[in-house]
Each structure stands twice: as structure tokens, then as C-alpha cells.
C-alpha positions as CSV (number, residue, x, y, z in Angstrom):
1,X,20.6,221.0,156.7
2,X,20.9,219.8,160.3
3,X,19.3,216.8,161.9
4,X,16.7,218.8,163.8
5,X,15.4,220.3,160.6
6,X,15.3,217.0,158.9
7,X,13.4,215.4,161.8
8,X,10.9,218.3,161.7
9,X,10.2,217.5,158.0
10,X,9.9,213.7,158.6
11,X,7.5,214.2,161.5
12,X,5.4,216.6,159.5
13,X,5.2,214.2,156.6
14,X,4.1,211.3,158.9
15,X,1.3,213.4,160.4
16,X,0.1,214.6,157.0
17,X,0.0,211.0,155.7
18,X,-2.1,210.0,158.7
19,X,-4.4,212.8,157.9
20,X,-4.7,211.6,154.3
21,X,-5.8,208.2,155.6
22,X,-8.5,209.7,157.8
23,X,-9.9,211.8,155.0
24,X,-9.8,208.8,152.6
25,X,-12.0,206.9,155.1
26,X,-14.4,209.8,155.4
27,X,-14.7,210.2,151.7
28,X,-16.1,206.7,151.6
29,X,-19.1,208.0,153.6
30,X,-19.5,211.6,152.5
31,X,-19.5,213.5,149.2
32,X,-16.1,214.6,148.0
33,X,-16.8,218.4,148.4
34,X,-18.2,218.0,151.8
35,X,-15.2,215.9,153.0
36,X,-12.8,218.4,151.6
37,X,-14.6,221.4,153.2
38,X,-14.7,219.6,156.6
39,X,-11.0,218.8,156.4
40,X,-10.2,222.5,156.0
41,X,-12.9,223.7,158.5
42,X,-11.5,221.4,161.2
43,X,-8.0,222.5,160.3
44,X,-9.0,226.1,160.6
45,X,-10.5,225.6,164.0
46,X,-7.3,223.9,165.2
47,X,-5.2,226.6,163.7
48,X,-7.1,229.2,165.6
49,X,-6.5,227.4,168.8
50,X,-2.7,227.3,168.1
51,X,-2.8,231.0,167.1
52,X,-4.5,231.9,170.3
53,X,-1.9,230.0,172.3
54,X,1.2,231.3,170.5
55,X,0.0,234.8,169.8
56,X,2.4,235.7,167.0
57,X,2.8,239.2,165.7
58,X,0.1,240.5,163.3
59,X,1.1,239.6,159.7
60,X,2.4,242.4,157.5
61,X,0.6,243.7,154.4
62,X,3.0,241.7,152.1
63,X,2.4,238.6,154.2
64,X,-1.4,238.9,153.9
65,X,-1.1,239.1,150.1
66,X,1.3,236.2,149.9
67,X,-0.7,234.0,152.1
68,X,-3.9,234.9,150.3
69,X,-2.4,234.1,147.0
70,X,-1.6,230.6,148.2
71,X,-5.3,229.8,149.1
72,X,-6.5,228.8,145.5
73,X,-3.3,226.8,145.0
74,X,-3.9,225.0,148.3
75,X,-7.5,224.2,147.2
76,X,-6.3,222.9,143.8
77,X,-3.5,220.8,145.4
78,X,-5.7,219.3,148.1
79,X,-8.7,218.8,145.9
80,X,-6.8,216.9,143.1
81,X,-4.8,214.9,145.6
82,X,-7.8,213.8,147.7
83,X,-9.7,212.9,144.6
84,X,-6.7,210.6,143.6
85,X,-6.7,209.1,147.1
86,X,-10.5,208.4,146.8
87,X,-10.0,206.2,143.7
88,X,-6.4,204.9,144.1
89,X,-4.7,202.9,146.8
90,X,-3.2,205.3,149.4
91,X,0.4,204.2,148.7
92,X,0.0,204.6,144.9
93,X,-1.5,208.1,145.2
94,X,1.3,209.1,147.6
95,X,3.9,207.6,145.3
96,X,2.6,209.6,142.3
97,X,2.9,212.7,144.5
98,X,6.6,211.9,144.9
99,X,7.2,213.7,141.7
100,X,6.5,216.9,143.6
101,X,10.0,217.2,145.1
102,X,11.6,217.0,141.6
103,X,9.3,219.9,140.6
104,X,10.2,221.7,143.9
105,X,13.9,221.5,143.0
106,X,13.3,222.8,139.5
107,X,11.0,225.6,140.6
108,X,13.3,226.4,143.5
109,X,16.1,227.0,141.0
110,X,13.8,229.1,138.7
111,X,11.9,231.1,141.3
112,X,14.1,231.2,144.4
113,X,17.4,231.3,142.5
114,X,18.6,228.1,144.3
115,X,21.4,226.3,142.5
116,X,20.4,224.2,139.5
117,X,22.8,221.6,138.3
118,X,22.9,218.2,136.5
119,X,21.8,216.4,139.6
120,X,18.3,218.0,139.4
121,X,18.0,217.0,135.7
122,X,19.1,213.5,136.7
123,X,16.4,213.4,139.4
124,X,13.9,214.5,136.8
125,X,14.8,211.7,134.5
126,X,14.6,209.1,137.3
127,X,11.3,210.6,138.5
128,X,9.7,210.4,135.1
129,X,10.9,206.8,134.5
130,X,9.6,205.8,137.9
131,X,6.2,207.4,137.2
132,X,5.9,205.6,133.9
133,X,6.7,202.2,135.5
134,X,4.2,202.8,138.2
135,X,1.2,204.0,136.1
136,X,1.7,201.6,133.2
137,X,-0.8,199.0,134.6
138,X,-3.4,201.8,135.0
139,X,-3.1,202.8,131.3
140,X,-4.1,199.5,129.9
141,X,-7.9,199.7,130.1
142,X,-8.8,203.1,128.7
143,X,-10.0,206.1,130.7
144,X,-11.6,205.0,133.9
145,X,-11.8,206.3,137.5
146,X,-8.3,205.0,138.2
147,X,-6.8,206.7,135.2
148,X,-8.5,210.0,136.2
149,X,-7.0,209.4,139.7
150,X,-3.5,209.1,138.2
151,X,-4.1,212.4,136.2
152,X,-5.3,214.1,139.4
153,X,-2.3,212.9,141.4
154,X,0.1,214.2,138.7
155,X,-1.7,217.6,138.6
156,X,-1.5,217.7,142.4
157,X,2.2,217.0,142.3
158,X,2.8,220.0,140.1
159,X,0.5,222.4,142.0
160,X,2.0,221.1,145.3
161,X,5.5,221.9,144.1
162,X,4.4,225.4,143.2
163,X,2.7,225.7,146.6
164,X,5.9,224.7,148.4
165,X,7.9,227.3,146.5
166,X,5.4,230.0,147.5
167,X,5.6,228.6,151.1
168,X,9.4,228.9,151.0
169,X,9.2,232.6,150.1
170,X,6.8,233.3,153.0
171,X,8.1,230.9,155.6
172,X,11.4,232.8,156.0
173,X,9.5,235.9,157.0
174,X,6.2,234.8,158.6
175,X,5.3,232.8,161.7
176,X,4.3,229.2,160.9
177,X,1.0,229.6,162.9
178,X,-0.1,232.5,160.6
179,X,0.7,230.5,157.5
180,X,-1.1,227.4,158.7
181,X,-4.2,229.5,159.6
182,X,-4.4,230.9,156.1
183,X,-4.0,227.6,154.4
184,X,-6.8,226.1,156.4
185,X,-9.3,228.9,157.0
186,X,-8.9,230.4,153.6
187,X,-9.9,227.2,151.7
188,X,-12.7,226.5,154.2
189,X,-14.3,229.9,153.5
190,X,-14.0,229.3,149.7
191,X,-15.5,225.8,149.9
192,X,-18.3,226.6,152.3
193,X,-20.8,227.6,149.7
194,X,-20.3,224.6,147.3
195,X,-20.2,222.2,150.3
196,X,-23.6,223.5,151.4
197,X,-25.3,221.9,148.4
198,X,-24.0,218.5,149.2
199,X,-24.3,218.7,153.0
200,X,-25.3,215.5,154.9
201,X,-26.0,215.1,158.6
202,X,-23.0,213.8,160.6
203,X,-22.8,211.8,163.8
204,X,-20.3,212.4,166.6
205,X,-17.8,209.9,165.3
206,X,-17.7,211.7,162.0
207,X,-17.1,215.1,163.6
208,X,-14.4,213.6,165.8
209,X,-12.7,212.1,162.7
210,X,-12.7,215.4,160.9
211,X,-11.4,217.2,164.0
212,X,-8.7,214.6,164.3
213,X,-7.8,215.1,160.7
214,X,-7.7,218.9,161.2
215,X,-5.4,218.5,164.2
216,X,-3.1,216.1,162.3
217,X,-3.0,218.5,159.3
218,X,-2.2,221.6,161.4
219,X,0.5,219.8,163.4
220,X,2.0,218.4,160.2
221,X,2.0,221.7,158.4
222,X,3.4,223.5,161.4
223,X,6.3,221.0,161.5
224,X,6.8,221.1,157.7
225,X,6.6,224.9,157.6
226,X,9.1,225.2,160.3
227,X,11.5,222.9,158.4
228,X,11.1,224.9,155.2
229,X,12.0,228.1,157.0
230,X,15.4,226.5,158.0
231,X,16.6,224.8,154.8
232,X,16.4,225.2,151.0
233,X,13.4,223.6,149.3
234,X,15.6,221.4,147.1
235,X,17.3,219.9,150.2
236,X,14.1,219.1,152.0
237,X,12.3,217.8,149.0
238,X,13.6,214.1,149.2
239,X,12.2,213.8,152.7
240,X,8.7,213.7,151.1
241,X,9.5,210.1,150.1
242,X,9.2,208.9,153.7
243,X,5.5,209.1,153.1
244,X,5.6,205.8,151.2
245,X,6.4,203.9,154.4
246,X,3.5,205.4,156.3
247,X,1.1,205.2,153.3
248,X,1.9,201.5,152.7
249,X,1.4,200.6,156.4
250,X,-1.9,202.6,156.7
251,X,-3.2,201.4,153.4
252,X,-2.7,197.8,154.3
253,X,-3.8,198.0,157.9
254,X,-6.8,200.3,157.5
255,X,-8.1,199.7,153.9
256,X,-6.7,196.3,153.1
257,X,-4.7,197.7,150.1
258,X,-1.8,195.8,148.8
259,X,0.3,198.0,146.4
260,X,1.3,196.6,143.0
261,X,4.9,195.7,142.6
262,X,5.1,198.5,140.0
263,X,4.3,201.0,142.8
264,X,7.5,200.0,144.6
265,X,9.6,199.7,141.5
266,X,8.5,203.2,140.5
267,X,9.2,204.5,144.0
268,X,12.7,203.1,143.9
269,X,13.5,205.0,140.7
270,X,12.0,208.2,142.0
271,X,14.0,207.8,145.3
272,X,17.2,207.3,143.3
273,X,16.4,210.7,141.8
274,X,15.9,212.1,145.2
275,X,19.4,211.0,146.2
276,X,20.7,212.7,143.1
277,X,19.2,216.0,144.2
278,X,20.2,215.7,147.9
279,X,23.8,214.5,147.7
280,X,26.5,217.1,148.1
């Protein structure tokens, strides 16, 4: 993996973390389903603009099927993650999602036939230990909104890993603009009907916020998709951990969130696992 590919992935993660912060703020004002729909609708609009500008070749029949199959996975991944973001501090939700790269490495070996060795199993051990350290304070008071947020984040990590594996299979053959259009417009169409029942009037600032989130999401996914087309999933997976820096800064500056020490302790263990996967 060269430096340019790594920087593409880092930039994509930074943009997507900023998008998470925008949607977290909007979910404090609008119903969950409506905010989720608006995120994808704005992203779909931005993706159409990018598509009109780049004018890639029309997708093949296999590409249409592969991209369409990703739509429900994208909805499950985004829905569970944004629910966790709505009830947990941003840095904590992002740190829980850090288990996804470990699952990416495992699924990359199982599905993409990428090399599986002891380093990946070592990363899994570090990742599970880090997750237990981080969520322990949340498990002391019974099942509450926070505990459900933890469960949602863990589910999102698994579905996100599967989503990235599907992305890896498509990204080597399809233009990133086509992929990003499908993963925004597809969920928007599926969520339009349920969002209708919780619709609330919005002012101009709300619409601009969602449009900004859509632009951040499209730019982030374009950058990340481009990186995954150039390097194995297991090599790019550890770069996901750079999100903790952006999430901690945004959570503190925008929402006044101060992460628990267990969040950082768990992140250290998980990052150790990332190095176990990425070292040659």
C-alpha cells in the first residue's frame, strides 16, 4: 500500500467523521428516521451532481446487482451506527465501531481469499479485550439507552465489515461515483416511506446542515472507495482508527463530551490489534 492510497483513506475517514457529527446534531432536533432519510437523500443529490460531472460508463448488469445487494446492508449499518451516536458520546460510538476493521480482516480472508495468519487472530484478541474494557462502565446499571447504544454500535461494526467486503469486490471493477450513488440514493428510496410518517417542517439551516452532511458523506465515500480499489481490505482496515482523533475533537468542541478513560484504554488495545494486522 503506497502513501497516496493511505492518505485517500485517512481523508475519507476524516470527512465521514465530520458527517457523523452533523447528523448527531440534527438527530437532537428531528426524529431518528427522518434524520437518517435526510442524510441519504442529501447524499444522493450530491452523488448525482458528481455523477453528472464525471460521466462514468454505465454500470454492468453484475455491477447493478452487486450495488443493489449492498443497499440493505448500508441501511442496517448506518441505522444502527447513527442510533448509537444519538445515545452515546461521539468518540465512544466511533471507538466501538473500531472492531469493524478486525472483522474486515477476518471476512477478507474468508470471502476475498486474502491471507489469514496469526496476526489477524491476535488483532481479534486485542480488539475484544479493548471492547470489554471500554463498555464495562456501561454494563453496570442494567439495560438502558446507553446499553442499547453499545449493542447497536457492535451490530454496526459487524455489518460495516460485511459492507466493506462487498465494497472491495465491487470497487475493483466499478467507478467510485456509481458505487456512491447507489449507497446514497438506494437507502433514500427505501427510507422515504417510513420517513413520511415522522416528517417535520424544516428551516433553511436544517436543509443546509443535511446538504452539508450529504456532501461530506459523498466526498468521504468517494475517497474511501478509491482507496479500497487500490489496496487489500485488511491493509486499509487499521486506518479506520484515525476516526478517534476527529471524534474526540468534535465531540468535545461541538457537544461538550469528555470521553471516559476506559474509552481511550479500550482504543489503545484495539489499535494494538490494528498494528498486529498491518505490520509486514
